[in-house]
C-alpha positions in Angstrom: 132.4 141.6 186.2 130.6 143.3 183.3 133.1 141.7 180.9 132.5 138.2 182.4 128.7 138.7 181.9 129.2 139.7 178.3 131.4 136.7 177.6 128.9 134.3 179.1 126.1 135.9 177.1 128.1 135.6 173.9 128.9 132.0 174.6 125.2 131.3 175.3 124.2 132.9 172.0 126.8 130.8 170.2 125.6 127.6 171.8 121.9 128.4 171.0 122.8 129.3 167.4 124.8 126.1 167.0 121.9 124.0 168.3 119.5 125.8 166.0 121.7 125.2 163.1 122.0 121.5 164.0 118.2 121.2 164.3 117.8 122.8 160.9 120.3 120.5 159.3 118.5 117.4 160.8 115.2 118.8 159.6 116.7 119.3 156.1 117.8 115.7 156.0 114.4 114.5 157.0 112.7 116.8 154.4 115.2 115.7 151.7 114.6 112.0 152.4 110.9 112.7 152.0 111.5 115.1 149.1 111.9 112.4 146.5 114.9 110.3 147.2 113.1 107.6 149.1 110.3 107.8 146.6 112.7 107.3 143.7 114.1 104.2 145.3 110.6 102.9 146.0 109.3 103.5 142.5 112.3 101.7 140.9 111.7 98.7 143.3 108.0 98.6 142.5 108.2 99.0 138.7 106.9 102.5 138.6 104.2 102.3 141.2 103.9 105.5 143.3 104.1 104.9 147.1 101.8 106.1 149.8 103.4 108.1 152.7 103.2 105.0 154.8 105.0 102.9 152.3 107.9 105.4 152.2 108.5 105.2 156.0 110.9 102.2 155.9 112.9 103.8 153.0 113.1 107.1 154.8 114.2 105.6 158.1 117.0 103.7 156.4 118.2 106.7 154.5 118.3 108.8 157.7 120.2 106.0 159.5 122.9 106.0 156.8 123.1 109.8 156.6 123.6 109.9 160.4 126.3 107.3 160.4 128.2 108.0 157.1 129.8 110.9 155.5 127.8 110.9 152.2 125.4 113.3 150.7 121.8 112.3 150.1 122.2 112.5 146.3 125.4 110.3 146.4 123.7 107.8 148.7 120.7 107.5 146.4 122.9 107.0 143.3 125.1 104.5 145.2 122.1 102.5 146.3 120.7 102.3 142.8 124.1 101.4 141.2 125.0 98.9 143.9 121.7 97.1 143.7 121.8 96.9 139.9 125.4 95.6 140.0 124.7 93.0 142.7 121.6 91.9 140.8 123.7 91.4 137.6 126.4 89.5 139.3 124.2 87.3 141.5 121.5 86.7 138.8 118.8 87.2 141.5 116.7 90.2 142.3 118.4 92.7 144.6 116.1 95.7 145.4 117.2 99.2 146.3 115.5 98.5 149.7 117.7 95.4 150.2 120.8 97.4 149.4 119.7 100.3 151.6 119.0 98.0 154.5 122.5 96.5 154.2 124.1 99.9 154.2 122.0 101.0 157.2 123.0 97.9 159.1 126.6 98.7 158.5 126.4 102.4 159.4 127.6 103.2 162.9 126.3 105.6 165.5 128.8 108.3 164.7 129.5 109.9 161.3 132.4 108.3 159.6 133.7 107.4 156.1 131.7 104.3 155.0 133.2 103.6 151.7 134.7 100.3 152.7 131.5 99.2 154.3 129.5 100.1 151.2 131.9 98.0 149.0 131.7 95.1 151.5 127.9 95.1 151.6 127.6 95.3 147.9 130.0 92.4 147.5 128.1 90.4 150.1 124.9 90.8 148.1 126.5 89.9 144.8 
């Protein structure tokens, strides 16, 4: 009986620790999105103009949606958005902003984390 209690207690501690780690990881993604990546995309889109916190909200929400649904790092996503928007703009000869590309990626991201490479290529091609 004592062993059973110890096993339950250990399992409980593991579950709590796992939940705490998941919460910290989610908080890190939110902080990272606010820590400059969304701002960098905004500044490029608005020709160097610095955003207010309110102006960053749409960028941050889309970044988090992609990060939740795709297996991609924040740095890689930021670089991919910039590169894809520039490429789509060159090919289509019309303005394609980072926000437009990010919105397309977020629309294609699913509810569960998965490899989104094909979707990224498809959305970039669609905007070209």
